C-alpha positions as protocol buffer text, in pm:
chain_id: "A"
residue {
  index: 1
  type: MET
  ca { x: -9110 y: 8076 z: 1184 }
}
residue {
  index: 2
  type: GLY
  ca { x: -9458 y: 8170 z: 1055 }
}
residue {
  index: 3
  type: CYS
  ca { x: -9621 y: 7884 z: 1249 }
}
residue {
  index: 4
  type: PHE
  ca { x: -9443 y: 7997 z: 1570 }
}
residue {
  index: 5
  type: MET
  ca { x: -9570 y: 8356 z: 1526 }
}
residue {
  index: 6
  type: MET
  ca { x: -9923 y: 8230 z: 1465 }
}
residue {
  index: 7
  type: LYS
  ca { x: -9911 y: 8026 z: 1790 }
}
residue {
  index: 8
  type: ILE
  ca { x: -9780 y: 8328 z: 1984 }
}
residue {
  index: 9
  type: SER
  ca { x: -10055 y: 8554 z: 1846 }
}
residue {
  index: 10
  type: ILE
  ca { x: -10321 y: 8294 z: 1935 }
}
residue {
  index: 11
  type: ILE
  ca { x: -10183 y: 8269 z: 2289 }
}
residue {
  index: 12
  type: ILE
  ca { x: -10182 y: 8649 z: 2325 }
}
residue {
  index: 13
  type: ALA
  ca { x: -10539 y: 8669 z: 2192 }
}
residue {
  index: 14
  type: LEU
  ca { x: -10655 y: 8403 z: 2441 }
}
residue {
  index: 15
  type: MET
  ca { x: -10482 y: 8584 z: 2728 }
}
residue {
  index: 16
  type: MET
  ca { x: -10651 y: 8909 z: 2631 }
}
residue {
  index: 17
  type: TYR
  ca { x: -10987 y: 8731 z: 2612 }
}
residue {
  index: 18
  type: VAL
  ca { x: -10944 y: 8581 z: 2961 }
}
residue {
  index: 19
  type: PHE
  ca { x: -10838 y: 8921 z: 3096 }
}
residue {
  index: 20
  type: LEU
  ca { x: -11138 y: 9099 z: 2943 }
}
residue {
  index: 21
  type: VAL
  ca { x: -11385 y: 8835 z: 3067 }
}
residue {
  index: 22
  type: GLY
  ca { x: -11238 y: 8873 z: 3416 }
}
residue {
  index: 23
  type: CYS
  ca { x: -11274 y: 9252 z: 3398 }
}
residue {
  index: 24
  type: VAL
  ca { x: -11636 y: 9227 z: 3291 }
}
residue {
  index: 25
  type: ASN
  ca { x: -11715 y: 8983 z: 3573 }
}
residue {
  index: 26
  type: ILE
  ca { x: -11551 y: 9209 z: 3831 }
}
residue {
  index: 27
  type: TYR
  ca { x: -11732 y: 9514 z: 3694 }
}
residue {
  index: 28
  type: ASN
  ca { x: -12073 y: 9341 z: 3700 }
}
residue {
  index: 29
  type: SER
  ca { x: -12037 y: 9178 z: 4041 }
}
residue {
  index: 30
  type: PRO
  ca { x: -12198 y: 9362 z: 4335 }
}
residue {
  index: 31
  type: GLN
  ca { x: -11957 y: 9540 z: 4564 }
}
residue {
  index: 32
  type: GLU
  ca { x: -12004 y: 9538 z: 4941 }
}
residue {
  index: 33
  type: ASN
  ca { x: -12050 y: 9914 z: 4980 }
}
residue {
  index: 34
  type: THR
  ca { x: -12256 y: 9985 z: 4669 }
}
residue {
  index: 35
  type: PRO
  ca { x: -12634 y: 10012 z: 4687 }
}
residue {
  index: 36
  type: LYS
  ca { x: -12820 y: 9716 z: 4546 }
}
residue {
  index: 37
  type: HIS
  ca { x: -13089 y: 9926 z: 4377 }
}
residue {
  index: 38
  type: ARG
  ca { x: -13097 y: 10100 z: 4044 }
}
residue {
  index: 39
  type: PHE
  ca { x: -13090 y: 10476 z: 4004 }
}
residue {
  index: 40
  type: PHE
  ca { x: -13468 y: 10501 z: 3967 }
}
residue {
  index: 41
  type: GLU
  ca { x: -13538 y: 10264 z: 4255 }
}
residue {
  index: 42
  type: SER
  ca { x: -13395 y: 10467 z: 4538 }
}
residue {
  index: 43
  type: PRO
  ca { x: -13529 y: 10416 z: 4893 }
}
residue {
  index: 44
  type: ASP
  ca { x: -13693 y: 10761 z: 4878 }
}
residue {
  index: 45
  type: MET
  ca { x: -13882 y: 10674 z: 4561 }
}
residue {
  index: 46
  type: PRO
  ca { x: -13927 y: 10297 z: 4529 }
}
residue {
  index: 47
  type: ASN
  ca { x: -14164 y: 10326 z: 4232 }
}
residue {
  index: 48
  type: PRO
  ca { x: -14125 y: 10617 z: 3991 }
}
residue {
  index: 49
  type: GLU
  ca { x: -14442 y: 10777 z: 3861 }
}
residue {
  index: 50
  type: MET
  ca { x: -14464 y: 10793 z: 3483 }
}
residue {
  index: 51
  type: CYS
  ca { x: -14700 y: 10820 z: 3190 }
}
residue {
  index: 52
  type: THR
  ca { x: -14600 y: 10686 z: 2849 }
}
residue {
  index: 53
  type: LEU
  ca { x: -14790 y: 10672 z: 2523 }
}
residue {
  index: 54
  type: PRO
  ca { x: -14684 y: 10569 z: 2171 }
}
residue {
  index: 55
  type: ALA
  ca { x: -14509 y: 10803 z: 1930 }
}
residue {
  index: 56
  type: GLY
  ca { x: -14727 y: 11090 z: 1813 }
}
residue {
  index: 57
  type: ILE
  ca { x: -14927 y: 11101 z: 2136 }
}
residue {
  index: 58
  type: ALA
  ca { x: -14757 y: 11269 z: 2432 }
}
residue {
  index: 59
  type: CYS
  ca { x: -14856 y: 11247 z: 2796 }
}
residue {
  index: 60
  type: MET
  ca { x: -14765 y: 11601 z: 2901 }
}
residue {
  index: 61
  type: ASP
  ca { x: -14877 y: 11575 z: 3266 }
}
residue {
  index: 62
  type: PHE
  ca { x: -15079 y: 11346 z: 3490 }
}
residue {
  index: 63
  type: ARG
  ca { x: -15205 y: 11303 z: 3846 }
}
residue {
  index: 64
  type: TYR
  ca { x: -15447 y: 11113 z: 4065 }
}
residue {
  index: 65
  type: THR
  ca { x: -15707 y: 11311 z: 4260 }
}
residue {
  index: 66
  type: ARG
  ca { x: -15862 y: 11059 z: 4505 }
}
residue {
  index: 67
  type: SER
  ca { x: -16140 y: 10969 z: 4262 }
}
residue {
  index: 68
  type: ALA
  ca { x: -16002 y: 11024 z: 3912 }
}
residue {
  index: 69
  type: ILE
  ca { x: -15691 y: 10995 z: 3697 }
}
residue {
  index: 70
  type: GLU
  ca { x: -15616 y: 11314 z: 3502 }
}
residue {
  index: 71
  type: LEU
  ca { x: -15407 y: 11281 z: 3186 }
}
residue {
  index: 72
  type: ASN
  ca { x: -15301 y: 11587 z: 2987 }
}
residue {
  index: 73
  type: ILE
  ca { x: -15238 y: 11449 z: 2638 }
}
residue {
  index: 74
  type: GLN
  ca { x: -15097 y: 11626 z: 2331 }
}
residue {
  index: 75
  type: ASN
  ca { x: -15162 y: 11527 z: 1971 }
}
residue {
  index: 76
  type: GLY
  ca { x: -14827 y: 11523 z: 1792 }
}
residue {
  index: 77
  type: ALA
  ca { x: -14925 y: 11282 z: 1515 }
}
residue {
  index: 78
  type: GLY
  ca { x: -14922 y: 11540 z: 1235 }
}
residue {
  index: 79
  type: PHE
  ca { x: -15296 y: 11520 z: 1168 }
}
residue {
  index: 80
  type: ASN
  ca { x: -15619 y: 11600 z: 1349 }
}
residue {
  index: 81
  type: MET
  ca { x: -15785 y: 11323 z: 1550 }
}
residue {
  index: 82
  type: THR
  ca { x: -16161 y: 11283 z: 1585 }
}
residue {
  index: 83
  type: ASP
  ca { x: -16374 y: 11076 z: 1824 }
}
residue {
  index: 84
  type: VAL
  ca { x: -16090 y: 11054 z: 2077 }
}
residue {
  index: 85
  type: VAL
  ca { x: -16158 y: 10825 z: 2374 }
}
residue {
  index: 86
  type: VAL
  ca { x: -15918 y: 10766 z: 2664 }
}
residue {
  index: 87
  type: GLY
  ca { x: -15960 y: 10486 z: 2916 }
}
residue {
  index: 88
  type: VAL
  ca { x: -15753 y: 10332 z: 3193 }
}
residue {
  index: 89
  type: GLU
  ca { x: -15740 y: 9960 z: 3269 }
}
residue {
  index: 90
  type: GLY
  ca { x: -15955 y: 9870 z: 3569 }
}
residue {
  index: 91
  type: CYS
  ca { x: -16163 y: 10189 z: 3548 }
}
residue {
  index: 92
  type: ASP
  ca { x: -16528 y: 10165 z: 3447 }
}
residue {
  index: 93
  type: LYS
  ca { x: -16551 y: 10512 z: 3292 }
}
residue {
  index: 94
  type: THR
  ca { x: -16371 y: 10679 z: 3000 }
}
residue {
  index: 95
  type: ASP
  ca { x: -16338 y: 11038 z: 2884 }
}
residue {
  index: 96
  type: MET
  ca { x: -16376 y: 11161 z: 2529 }
}
residue {
  index: 97
  type: ILE
  ca { x: -16344 y: 11463 z: 2305 }
}
residue {
  index: 98
  type: SER
  ca { x: -16489 y: 11502 z: 1955 }
}
residue {
  index: 99
  type: LYS
  ca { x: -16173 y: 11651 z: 1801 }
}
residue {
  index: 100
  type: LEU
  ca { x: -15809 y: 11684 z: 1906 }
}
residue {
  index: 101
  type: VAL
  ca { x: -15633 y: 11919 z: 1663 }
}
residue {
  index: 102
  type: ASN
  ca { x: -15268 y: 11851 z: 1577 }
}
residue {
  index: 103
  type: SER
  ca { x: -15039 y: 12004 z: 1845 }
}
residue {
  index: 104
  type: GLN
  ca { x: -15337 y: 12066 z: 2075 }
}
residue {
  index: 105
  type: THR
  ca { x: -15348 y: 11933 z: 2432 }
}
residue {
  index: 106
  type: ASN
  ca { x: -15650 y: 11821 z: 2628 }
}
residue {
  index: 107
  type: THR
  ca { x: -15693 y: 11701 z: 2986 }
}
residue {
  index: 108
  type: PHE
  ca { x: -15886 y: 11377 z: 3005 }
}
residue {
  index: 109
  type: ILE
  ca { x: -16042 y: 11293 z: 3344 }
}
residue {
  index: 110
  type: ILE
  ca { x: -16112 y: 10924 z: 3401 }
}
residue {
  index: 111
  type: GLU
  ca { x: -16311 y: 10860 z: 3718 }
}
residue {
  index: 112
  type: CYS
  ca { x: -16160 y: 10563 z: 3894 }
}
residue {
  index: 113
  type: PRO
  ca { x: -16127 y: 10475 z: 4261 }
}
residue {
  index: 114
  type: LEU
  ca { x: -15785 y: 10318 z: 4323 }
}
residue {
  index: 115
  type: PRO
  ca { x: -15643 y: 10138 z: 4626 }
}
residue {
  index: 116
  type: SER
  ca { x: -15404 y: 10329 z: 4852 }
}
residue {
  index: 117
  type: SER
  ca { x: -15074 y: 10218 z: 4705 }
}
residue {
  index: 118
  type: PHE
  ca { x: -14873 y: 10238 z: 4387 }
}
residue {
  index: 119
  type: VAL
  ca { x: -15057 y: 10132 z: 4072 }
}
residue {
  index: 120
  type: SER
  ca { x: -14946 y: 10057 z: 3719 }
}
residue {
  index: 121
  type: ARG
  ca { x: -15225 y: 10054 z: 3460 }
}
residue {
  index: 122
  type: LYS
  ca { x: -15260 y: 10036 z: 3083 }
}
residue {
  index: 123
  type: VAL
  ca { x: -15392 y: 10346 z: 2909 }
}
residue {
  index: 124
  type: LEU
  ca { x: -15603 y: 10291 z: 2599 }
}
residue {
  index: 125
  type: PHE
  ca { x: -15615 y: 10577 z: 2347 }
}
residue {
  index: 126
  type: LYS
  ca { x: -15869 y: 10540 z: 2066 }
}
residue {
  index: 127
  type: TYR
  ca { x: -15905 y: 10790 z: 1782 }
}
residue {
  index: 128
  type: THR
  ca { x: -15993 y: 10829 z: 1415 }
}
residue {
  index: 129
  type: ASN
  ca { x: -15749 y: 10987 z: 1170 }
}
residue {
  index: 130
  type: GLU
  ca { x: -15944 y: 11283 z: 1029 }
}
residue {
  index: 131
  type: VAL
  ca { x: -15766 y: 11260 z: 692 }
}
residue {
  index: 132
  type: THR
  ca { x: -15807 y: 10887 z: 624 }
}
residue {
  index: 133
  type: GLY
  ca { x: -16107 y: 10802 z: 841 }
}
residue {
  index: 134
  type: ILE
  ca { x: -15922 y: 10500 z: 982 }
}
residue {
  index: 135
  type: GLU
  ca { x: -15977 y: 10420 z: 1350 }
}
residue {
  index: 136
  type: HIS
  ca { x: -15678 y: 10339 z: 1570 }
}
residue {
  index: 137
  type: ILE
  ca { x: -15638 y: 10204 z: 1924 }
}
residue {
  index: 138
  type: LYS
  ca { x: -15303 y: 10272 z: 2090 }
}
residue {
  index: 139
  type: GLU
  ca { x: -15181 y: 10147 z: 2425 }
}
residue {
  index: 140
  type: GLY
  ca { x: -14967 y: 10322 z: 2685 }
}
residue {
  index: 141
  type: GLU
  ca { x: -14901 y: 10299 z: 3057 }
}
residue {
  index: 142
  type: VAL
  ca { x: -14946 y: 10515 z: 3364 }
}
residue {
  index: 143
  type: LYS
  ca { x: -14776 y: 10452 z: 3700 }
}
residue {
  index: 144
  type: LEU
  ca { x: -14916 y: 10647 z: 3994 }
}
residue {
  index: 145
  type: LYS
  ca { x: -14853 y: 10676 z: 4363 }
}
residue {
  index: 146
  type: VAL
  ca { x: -15194 y: 10674 z: 4532 }
}
residue {
  index: 147
  type: SER
  ca { x: -15213 y: 10833 z: 4875 }
}
């Protein structure tokens, strides 16, 4: 009797597995009337603008002004930063500030002519920890619609 019950439970488990795999395949398959784009890739906004930097460095606001990229960056690292330099990939110039106090924000303006389109560029953020004297280079990303 025990062997029979084991066979029945194995059969039930296999049936449940087949059912669940079928449900997952149906759920993941595209439906005829559903849009084929993701939430952030709507026809009105094919490329979302964004600015991201590593933990402790926040990109509070950003924009492109025909000749320069402006990045408003906040120091949230828990210590003061000195010799702060911000650059954007593909741009010849950088912007710098001698000291960025913890919790302080500063707007960095990086002169950079960009093509008329949507661009995605790396942001390089270089600073020295005022407490330890150790220099760091962090990398982020900015995505901008250029018009």
